[in-house]
VMD Tcl script that draws the C-alpha trace (Angstrom):
set ca {
  {108.93 53.23 102.69}
  {105.62 51.53 103.42}
  {105.44 49.29 106.47}
  {104.66 45.62 105.95}
  {101.49 44.14 107.43}
  {103.64 42.38 110.03}
  {105.41 45.61 111.03}
  {102.05 47.36 111.42}
  {100.71 44.39 113.39}
  {103.51 44.28 115.95}
  {103.61 48.07 116.33}
  {99.93 48.25 117.34}
  {98.81 50.09 114.19}
  {95.68 49.16 112.27}
  {96.61 46.55 109.64}
  {95.07 44.10 107.20}
  {95.20 40.58 108.66}
  {94.30 39.04 105.30}
  {97.61 39.38 103.45}
  {99.88 36.72 101.92}
  {102.69 37.79 104.27}
  {100.61 37.03 107.37}
  {99.10 33.91 105.75}
  {102.64 32.51 105.45}
  {103.40 33.18 109.10}
  {100.13 31.55 110.18}
  {100.91 28.52 108.00}
  {104.32 28.14 109.64}
  {102.58 28.19 113.03}
  {100.03 25.59 111.91}
  {102.82 23.26 110.81}
  {104.71 23.58 114.09}
  {101.53 23.17 116.14}
  {100.57 20.10 114.08}
  {103.98 18.55 114.70}
  {103.60 19.16 118.44}
  {100.01 17.98 118.70}
  {100.64 14.81 116.66}
  {103.91 13.75 118.30}
  {103.72 10.70 120.59}
  {104.05 11.82 124.22}
  {107.16 9.75 124.82}
  {108.91 11.55 121.94}
  {107.62 15.09 122.59}
  {109.34 16.14 125.81}
  {108.27 19.63 126.88}
  {107.56 20.57 123.28}
  {108.74 19.45 119.86}
  {111.72 21.31 118.34}
  {109.53 22.80 115.59}
  {107.34 24.51 118.18}
  {110.29 25.68 120.28}
  {111.87 27.19 117.15}
  {108.63 29.00 116.28}
  {108.47 31.01 119.53}
  {110.36 34.28 119.88}
  {112.15 32.73 122.85}
  {111.71 29.77 125.18}
  {113.11 29.42 128.68}
  {114.27 26.18 130.25}
  {111.97 23.37 131.41}
  {108.77 24.50 129.68}
  {105.93 22.00 129.14}
  {103.10 22.46 126.68}
  {100.39 19.80 126.82}
  {98.35 18.94 123.75}
  {96.26 20.09 122.12}
  {97.85 23.51 121.78}
  {97.17 26.32 119.31}
  {98.91 29.55 118.40}
  {98.18 31.98 115.58}
  {101.78 33.01 114.90}
  {104.03 31.77 117.70}
  {106.83 34.09 116.60}
  {105.45 36.84 118.84}
  {105.41 34.73 122.02}
  {108.08 34.73 124.73}
  {108.14 31.96 127.37}
  {110.13 32.28 130.60}
  {111.60 29.33 132.49}
  {109.36 26.59 133.85}
  {106.19 27.66 132.01}
  {103.35 25.09 131.98}
  {100.39 25.08 129.59}
  {97.67 22.54 130.28}
  {95.58 20.97 127.50}
  {93.76 23.24 125.08}
  {95.65 26.51 125.59}
  {95.25 28.90 122.64}
  {97.42 31.98 122.11}
  {96.39 34.36 119.34}
  {99.64 36.30 119.34}
  {99.19 38.98 116.72}
  {101.06 41.19 119.24}
  {103.80 40.28 121.70}
  {102.69 37.78 124.33}
  {105.14 37.57 127.22}
  {104.70 34.74 129.71}
  {106.93 35.08 132.75}
  {108.84 32.31 134.46}
  {106.93 29.62 136.37}
  {103.55 30.67 135.00}
  {100.85 28.01 134.93}
  {97.96 28.16 132.46}
  {95.04 25.82 133.10}
  {93.09 23.88 130.49}
  {91.47 25.88 127.68}
  {93.03 29.23 128.68}
  {92.81 31.66 125.78}
  {94.99 34.70 125.16}
  {93.76 37.18 122.57}
  {95.74 40.10 121.12}
  {93.58 41.04 118.12}
  {91.24 43.98 118.47}
  {88.96 43.97 115.44}
  {87.78 47.22 113.91}
  {84.41 48.57 115.07}
  {83.46 49.71 111.55}
  {81.70 46.79 109.82}
  {83.19 47.44 106.37}
  {86.73 47.60 107.78}
  {86.15 44.51 109.91}
  {84.93 42.63 106.80}
  {88.12 43.73 105.04}
  {90.26 42.17 107.80}
  {91.31 45.42 109.46}
  {92.41 44.98 113.06}
  {95.08 46.06 115.50}
  {97.00 43.98 117.99}
  {97.64 44.79 121.64}
  {100.24 42.94 123.73}
  {99.44 40.65 126.65}
  {101.95 40.25 129.48}
  {102.08 37.81 132.39}
  {104.61 38.48 135.13}
  {106.49 35.68 136.87}
  {104.61 33.09 138.95}
  {101.16 33.84 137.53}
  {98.43 31.19 137.69}
  {95.60 31.38 135.14}
  {92.68 29.07 135.97}
  {91.07 26.81 133.39}
  {88.87 28.41 130.76}
  {89.99 31.96 131.54}
  {90.21 34.46 128.69}
  {92.79 37.26 128.61}
  {91.69 40.10 126.36}
  {93.94 42.33 124.21}
  {96.27 44.69 126.04}
  {96.08 43.26 129.57}
  {98.99 42.83 131.96}
  {98.80 40.28 134.76}
  {101.19 41.25 137.54}
  {103.72 38.88 139.10}
  {102.24 36.33 141.48}
  {98.63 37.09 140.49}
  {95.88 34.48 140.24}
  {93.09 34.57 137.65}
  {90.16 32.36 138.60}
  {88.79 29.67 136.31}
  {86.44 31.03 133.67}
  {87.35 34.67 134.29}
  {87.32 37.14 131.39}
  {90.16 39.58 132.04}
  {89.53 42.95 130.40}
  {91.73 45.10 132.67}
  {95.20 44.79 134.18}
  {95.60 42.66 137.31}
  {97.88 43.97 140.06}
  {100.90 41.97 141.21}
  {99.75 39.34 143.75}
  {96.14 40.24 142.86}
  {93.30 37.74 142.55}
  {90.44 38.17 140.11}
  {87.34 36.16 139.22}
  {84.24 36.53 137.08}
  {83.16 38.04 133.81}
  {84.36 40.69 133.56}
  {87.09 39.78 136.05}
  {87.08 41.74 139.29}
  {89.35 41.63 142.35}
  {88.48 39.46 145.33}
}
mol new
graphics top color blue
foreach p $ca { graphics top sphere $p radius 0.5 }
foreach p [lrange $ca 0 end-1] q [lrange $ca 1 end] { graphics top cylinder $p $q radius 0.2 }
display resetview
């Protein structure tokens, strides 16, 4: 039996991102994100129910400021006490796991998609997705970018504006582009 585009996507195989199946999932995410971003602050709480229902799982006491964006949402796991500041974007074509008490600064971006190097395949929407994992108590500074496949160890700090292309050790600190330990 042939695997669906979604099955290929979450398994890390090369897949076509331009299919009706994935379009439907992205549309569901857009609707939930719209509901969250347009909800009056006094009615939103930590996040609107539509957004909470979209995620794979959500811990207790999470707060997502607006604006927020996610590509799918259904591949994202939030631990307890997670905080996203304004402008966080998660392109979760693979599993994104955010540990408990993680703090993401304004405009942090998490990317899972790894587009094909062959131009013709890239034009055809062929890509693969690599998971991104944040351990507990991680702090990601504003404007940082986490690239596909990275793991940020528990207690680590990623400096503002860093571009993380490699794993960060637990309790590690990285800055720069590409990010390097300090």
